[in-house]
N, C-alpha and C positions, 0 to 999 in steps of 0.2 A: 504494500499500499504506499501511497505517497503522503509524506508529511503535509498537513494542511491546516492552516489557520489564516488569520489576516495577514496580508502581504507585508514583506519586510523590505528594507532599502538595500539594493544590491550594490556590491562593490567587490573589488578583487578578492579580498579575504575578509569574509564576514566574521565579526566576533560572535561568540556564543550568546552574548547578551542581545545582540540584534536579532539572532535567530530565535531565541527564547521569547522575545518580545511578541512574536506572533505565532508561530509554529510553522513557519513559512514553508510553503511548497515551492518557492520561487526558483525554479530551474528554467534556463533559457530554452526555448523551443528550437528544434533543428530547423535549418533553413528550408529543407524540402517540406516539412510539415507547416511551417509558417506561412508558406505560399498558399495554403488552403484558404487563408483569410486575406485581409487587406491591411495588415499591419495595425489593426485596431484604429483605423483612421476615419472611417465613415460608413454610413449605411449604404447598401447596394440597391440597384434598380431591379424591379421585377422583370423576369425573363419572359418575353412574350405574354401570353394570357395567364401564365402561372404566377405563383406567389413565391417570393424569396424572403426568407427569414434571416435575420442577422443575429447570431448567438455568440456571446463572448464570455471568456473566463480567464482565470490565471492558472497556470499549470505548466507541466513538462511534456516532453514528446510522447511518453508512454500514456499519459492521461489523454493526450490528443488522439492517439491511434485508437484507444479503447472507446472514447466518446464518439469518434467518427464511425466506428463499427455499429454503434447503436443508432446513430443518425441515418446511416444507410438503410437500416431496417425500416425506420420510420418513412423515409422517402419512397421506398419500395411499396409501402402500403398506402401512401398518400400521393398519388400521381398529381403532378402539377405543383407540388410544394418542394422547393429546394432550400437548402440551408448553407449559408456562408458562415463559416466559423472563424473566429479570431481568438487566439490565445497568446500569452506571452509571460515573460518573467513577472513574478508577483509585485516587485518593487513599484513600478510606475502604473500598475493597473488602476489603482483608485483615482489617481489624478487624471488619467486619460478618460476614465468613465465619467468623471465629473465634467470634463471639458466637452465631451460629446453631449451630455445633457444640457450644458449651458449653450451649446451651439444649436440646440433643437434637432439633434441628430442621435437620439437615444437608440441603442440596440433593442431588438424585440424581446429576446430572452437573455438574461445575464446572470452571472454569479454575483451575489450581493453579500457583502460582509455583514456579520451580526452587528458589528459596531457602527454600521452606517445605515442600516435598514430604517430606523426611526427618522433620521434626517431626510431620507428620500421620501418616505411615506408621508411625513408631515407636510412636505412640499407638494403633495399630490402627484408625485412622479411615477408612482407604481399602481398597477391594477389591484383592486380589492378582489381577491379570488372568491369571496363569498358571493360576489355578483355573477359568478360563472359556475355556480354549484352544479348546474345540469351538465356542465362540460368537463369538469375535473372532479374526481372522486377522492376525497380525503378521508373516507371513513376507515381505511386500512392503516391510518397513523394512530399511534398511541396518544394518549392525552399529553404525555411529555413531549412528544414530537410535533403534535399539531399546534401547540401554543407557541412554538419557537418564533414564529413570524407574526404573532398576533399583537395588534395595537388597538386597544379598545375593543370594539365589536368587529373590527376588520382583520383580514389575513392577507399579508402582502408578499408571501413567498412560501415555498415548500423546501424542506431540507433536501439538499442534494445527496446527503448521506448523513448517517448518525455516528457519533463517537462519544467518548467520554475520556477522562483521564484515569490512569491506573498506575499502580506501583509495580515496577518489575524488579525482581531480585535474582541475582546470579546464584543459582543453586550450587554450582561447582565451587565457587568461592566460599559460600557458607559452609559446605562440607569440608573443604580444605582447611578452614580455620576453626572448625568445631563449633560453629554458632548455628543454632537451629533457625530455620526459616519460620517467621511468625505465622500464626493463623490469619490469613488475609481477610476472613470474614468478621473477625472479632478484635483485631489488634488496635491498640491505642497509639497516640503520639509518643507516650512514654515508652511503649514497647518498641517503637521505631528507634528512639534514642538509645535504648539498651542494646538493640541489635547493632546499630551503627558503631557504638562505642566498642562493642565485643569484637567486631571485625577489625577495626582500626588497631585495637590493643593487640589482638592475636597475630596480626600481620606485621607488628612493629611499625605501623605507619605506611607500609607499602601499598595498602588499599584502604580507602576511606569507606566507612560503612554505608553512607548515603550522601546524596547531594542533589540539590535542585535550586532554582532561583526564587528569591522572595518576591520579585516583581513580576513574575508570570501570573497574569490575572486568573487563569483557570485554576491555579493552585490556591490562591488566597480566597477566591470566591467560594470554593468548597469549605475551607476552614471558617469563613464568615458564616455560612449557613449552619454549620455544626454548632456555632454559638448562638443560634436563633435569630440571626439577622440576614438581610438580603444585601448584597453589595450594591445593586441598583434595585429600586422598588418598582412595583407595578405602576406607580404614580409618575415614574420617571425622575425620582430623586435619589441622591446618594443615601443608602441605608446603612452602610457599614460605620461603625463608631471608631473613635480614636482608640478606645480601649482594645478593641479587636485588632486593629492594625498594630498597636504596640505589642500585643500578646503574640502576634504572628512573627514580628521582628525578634522578640525575645525567645521564642520557641527555636528559631533557626540559630540565633546567637548562642543559645544555651548548648545546642548540639555541637556547634563550632568550638566553644570553649572546652567542651569535654573531649574533643579530638575526633569525634565520630563524623564530623562534617568538615569538608575541606576549608582551607584558610581563605581569607579575602582575596579576591582576584582570580580564583582558581578557574572560573568558567570563562574568562575574558576572550581567549582566542581559540576555543575548541571549535571544530567544524560542526556543521549542522546535520550531516548525514549519520545514520546509525553506525556505519563503519568507522566514522571519525570520533564517535562518542567515547567519553571516559569509561563508561561501563563496558563497551566492547574492548577497550584497551586493557581492561582489568585494573583500572585505577579507582573504580567505584564498584561497590557491591549492589547498589540499589539506586533507583531514581524514578521519577514520575515521567510518564510518556503519554501521548494521546494513544488511545487504544487502536486507532487505525494504523498505527506504525508498529504493532507488535511483530508482524511477520518480518519486517526489515531488521528490527532490533534483535529478535531471536536468532535470525540467521547470522548476524554479525557477532553474536555471542556464542556461536557454536551450538545452538539449540538448548542452552542452559538456563533460560529465563523462566521464572514463575510469574504469572500475572495475578496481582492481588489488588484488592480494593484499597481505597485511600484509608489511612489510619483515622481513628477517631469516630467512625460511623456508628458505633454502638455505645459510645460514651457521651456524645455530645447532647445538646438540648434537642436536636432533631438531625435527620440525615443531612449530609452536605453534598453528596454526589447528585448529579443530574444528567439527563440526556442532552447532549448538545450536538452541534453540526459544524463541519468544516466551513460550509457556506450554504446560502440559500439559492434557490432559483427564483427570480423575480421577473415579471413581465412589465414592461414600460407602459404607462397609461397612454403615452403618445404613439404606441405601436399602430402602424397602418393595418396590421393583420392580427388583431388580438385573438380571434377565434382559432386561427392556425397556431398561434403561439401557445395558447392554452392547451390545444390538442397535443402539441409536442411535449408540453410540461406533464400532462396526464400520462403520456406514453412513457416518459422517463421515470415517473413515479410509480406507476402501477403495472407495467408490463414486465413480466419475468425475463423475457427475451432481451429487453433493454438492459436490465441489471446483470444478466449473464454476460452481455457484451462489455459493459463498463467495468464489470467486476467490483472491487472494493476500493477503487482508487480515490473515492471520496468518502469512504466509510461504509457502514452497513446500510442496506436500503432502508428508506424511511417507512415503507409499507411493511409491516411486520410479516404478513403472510408471504410476501415476496422474498424477504430475508430468509425465512424458513425454507422456501422452495429451492433457493439457489445455494443454500449452505453446503450441501454435500458435494457441490462442484468446486468448492474452494480449497485452497491449500490448507493443510491441517492447522497451521497458526492462524490463518484467517478464520477458520472455523471456530477456533478457541476464542478469538476476539469477538466474533459475531455472537457466540453463546454468552459471552460476558455482557454484551449490549442487550440481547434478548432478555436475559435474566433481570437486568436493571429495569427494563421497561415494564416488567410485571410487578415491580415493587412500588411502594408509595414514596415517591421522591418529590423534593421540592421543585417548583417551576423555575426555569431560566427566563428572566425578563430581558426584553430588549434594551440595548443601551439607550439612554436618553440623549437628545441633541447635546453635543459637546462632551459626551461620555468617552469618545475615542481619544480625547486629549488626556484623560485621566491616567492612562499608562505612562505617559511622558513624566508626569509628576512622581508617580510611584517608582518609576525606574530611577530617576535622579536621586530621590530620597533614599531608596533602598541601598544605593551604592554608598551614599554618605554613612548610613547606619552600618553597612557591611564593613567599612574600613574604619569604624570607630570615630568618625568626625562629627557624628551627630548621635545623640542618645535615641533609643527606640521611642521613648515618650515624646521627645521634641520632633522627631521625624514624623511620628503618627499625627501629631497635632498640625504640623505644617501641611501634611498630605491632605487632611480633611478640609482645611481651610482653602487650599488651592483647588481641590476637586469640586467643592461646592460652588466656588466662583466660576469655574469652567462650565458647569452644568447650568447655572443661573444665567449664563450668557453675558 
């Protein structure tokens, strides 16, 4: 599967911090496949009496090949409809999408970031799928999945795939150093700290027991929910408190002080692929990953990974994990061909053949019955990750709320402050207070 979260800024050598900021899938497309589109530069004309849809996303060549295979099936079944695709590196995607909307040249169907949905929806730039309920069937989505693109009484997108975060543990390192792998269904943050310290101590510091970044939103969002808060609320406000942000910084700082967690700056220049990761190099025994990356990470670790839930799920005020998605599929309200775009979206969501063609490049199919139907065709590690998602969807989990307008800027504040706290230049309490102040200002506009 392809790593997938909001796009990151490309450069010759991305730092780990840049890559963790989003979960970035941003690989540059091959020239041959890039020619399938128009460089993400403008909408196409209809060919003859037919309809031409413009569909855009961020991704790599593998994703493009698999997506094209699904689109070929759709075009075979829908004579007169052609699809011009455009995909590219993740970094400039968001700016180019905004430029096209500003120029009145919106694509018909597009990958929409979770942190941007509310801003486009509030401007009336996206179709409300509830108005097309007879053309697209969303009944196969779980409650967790169906509300991901919900704003008020409207729905402005469909998950392109589902994922969550999970904890992976190197079983071979745990065995080598005589530290038991925790029970992933019941373990606490204290259990994680004990496991991490045990690995570091037993290896004489050659391997750190665990490591992840404080500023990765997916991580702190789960911790926030476990404390009974929502990072962003349904009303579009900041729901996390300074006390929770401080506790998060202190949790990581405490593990670092005990030696189970790497020193400050450890993640600065690590690459973003599973093969480049510290856990694959044997320098970490555990970390958090998006579940749609389990296949790649397990392969890079020689098949030695166990996939566990996030610690603290049975000790917190409530569950923290949720069902999320790498990106949504949204239809522009200005599309000249909304019926055909909706038909394509319904095909991608509900047709098992479409999901068989695309595989799990964007996560587990949002339609639960489709996910079950294609599961046996997947690689064993993809099956394991799919089972993980299917099991989570059957549980009572908190809802993921859309980012409020201005919410996408919140990461920048968290990133900068977390670094200051990490290097001891700011206390967890002062950093948390500063973050809350800045985040509230950004959301207030």
